[in-house]
Residue, then its C-alpha position, 0 to 999 in steps of 0.5 A: s332594870a327590874l324584871f316583873v313576874n305578875d305583880t312582883g318585881y325583882i332587881g339586883l342593886e348596886n349595893g349587892y342586894w337581890v330584892s323582890f318587891d311590890p311597888l303598888k303596896g307602898i309603906t310611908g317612910n320617915r321622910g314622907y316618901a312612899s317605899a315599895l313593899v319589900y318581900d325579901k332581900c339577900l346579899l349576892y356576895s360572900n366575904e371571899d368575893a368582897h376580899h377578891h374584888g376589893g369592894n367592887l360588888v355592884t350588880e349592874a345587869s338586869p335579870v332575865k326569866l327562863r322557865d321557873h328561874l330568874y338569872v342575873a350576872s353580878g359584879c361579884g363574879h357569879v351568875f345566879g339562878y333564883n328559883l321562883t317557886t322556892k324563892k331561893i338562889d339555887w344555881d351559882f356559876y362562878i366566873g370571878s370577873d366583873m360582869d356588867g352585861t345582862p344575860v341574853l336568852t337564846a332559842d335553845s334555852c341557854l344564856l349568853i354571858a358577857v365577861e369583862k377582863q378584871y380580877i381574872k388571869g385569862f381573857g374576857g369574852v362571852f360564855k354560853l351556859n345551859p342553866a338546866l345543867p349543874p354549874n360544873q357541867c353547864v358551859q357550852w362554849y367560851f369565846p375569848t376576846g383580846d386584851k386592850k387597855y382603854s380608859s379603866w378597862l383591860g379587855g373583854v366584853v362590857g355590854s350585852c350580846s344580841v341574837n337574831d332569833l326573832y328575825r332569822n329565816s328557817n335556813d339562816p344560822y343562829l347568830a350572836a353579836f357583841t363588841g369588845i374592848d379590843g376594838n372588834l365587832y364579833v358575830v358567832r354562830y352560837k349553835e355551832l362549835s369550831d374545832s378549837m379549844v380555848f382557855g377560859p377566864d381563869g386561864i386554866t380551864r379549856y372550853h369549846c369555842p363557837q364558830l366565828h361567822f363575822r369579825e371586823k375591826f371596829c372601835t372600842s365599845i361597851s355598847t350592845p349591837v342590835f339586830a333589826k330584821n336584816h340589819l345589824v347596828a353597832a356603835g362605839y367610841g368612834s362610830i356607829n355602823i349599819y350592816r345589811i345581812n344578805h340572803q347568804a348571811a353575809f354582813i355588808k357595811t352600808a353606812s357609818r357615821r363618826g361619833y362617840y357612843e356608849s349607849t345601845p341603839v334602838c331601831f324603830q320604824g326604819s330609824v335608829i335612835i341613839a344617845s351620844r356622849d356629845g349630849n345629843l339624842y340622834r335619830l338616824g335613817l335606817n332605810s336611807p343610810l344614816k340620814e338624819t331625819e330630825n335634828k340637823s345640827t352639826q355633831k360635836e364629838l367629845t374626846k374619847p375616854k383616856g386611851q389611844l387616839n387614832k391616826a386621823q385624830s392625831e393628825n387633826k389634833s390642832s384643829t380640835k382644840d374646841q372639842s369638849k373634854i371632861v376635866y375633873p378638879k384636883i382635890k387635896v384631901d387632908l388625911k389627918v382629918y378625913k379617911l377613905e370610905g371607899i372607891y367607886r366605879s360609878i360617879q352616880l353611885a358615889q354621889r348617892k353614897e355621899s348624899e346618904l352620909k350627909g343625910k346622917g350628918i357625916p361630913c364627906i368629900l368626893n374626889i373624882k379621879r376619873r369617870h370610873k374611879v371615884e374616891l369618897y372620904i369621911k371625916r374621922e371621929 
């Protein structure tokens, strides 16, 4: 999503560009559509990044504002700081992995950065960075998560972190929550350090580690958990759970409902609203645990992304033949006629590129291998 500062929007795009624009000052395009007035744009990746990531350089995270800078995590492996005064990127912390989660601001003016396990030798996890310091001195701590192959992921944290800053009382700890591909829900005290030193994403550099406050074996998740007053709501590929946080900051699971969720829940007026992979939008009661207040239709669970089935699913496999499962058609591409244009991790991104090429009169074929691996072929000249 774009972030607006006064009348100017700032956004990192999936083509790797960082763009500043004014949507209210339109310029008529060639096809009669109005385009926003672009003040400036620059590529966020270098040739070295392109070589290291094999073309996977998209920016999927939203920017966040801290003082006179905007910060964005890019898929090219960097966390960038954009100076609103000079209109230049003047802060660059290199991690090397793909990063999909949006940076999260903490009460002590730091950034929580989710790190996926990709293109790195070490574990994925979460960084706490202080951007007031030079990049080589900014790391406050690193919390690694376990490796686990699930669909196209290998581990780390894909969603964003969440903090309790808006809801904590004066004696409550400062907490940050996140879910991992390894199937765990983690809550750490982000202002407190443990006695441990851990290896960072490069597998070489050692960092301080925060104090772990709560951990529960949950389910693989790319969703962002959400604090809502004295509750935490977490969703993933298996269930959505609600935890009550008591006056001693202990987490007590009060409700759980099965299902497969990739989206982040929204808490509003005592309800939890979340979109499911079964194609439905659910409204669930927060005060009366997970009681549906709107749609009472039976939930139809989709098959998990390619990965491991739990024991209950294996035992009931014979009774779940009617589950919806996405099966992509196998396409045989004549490589004498077509050549590979690129491999995309998003079906939507590949389809946009396909439409762009077809608009230029270039014949092309889209071959969806799986949800996060889409091949695009163009006709040879």
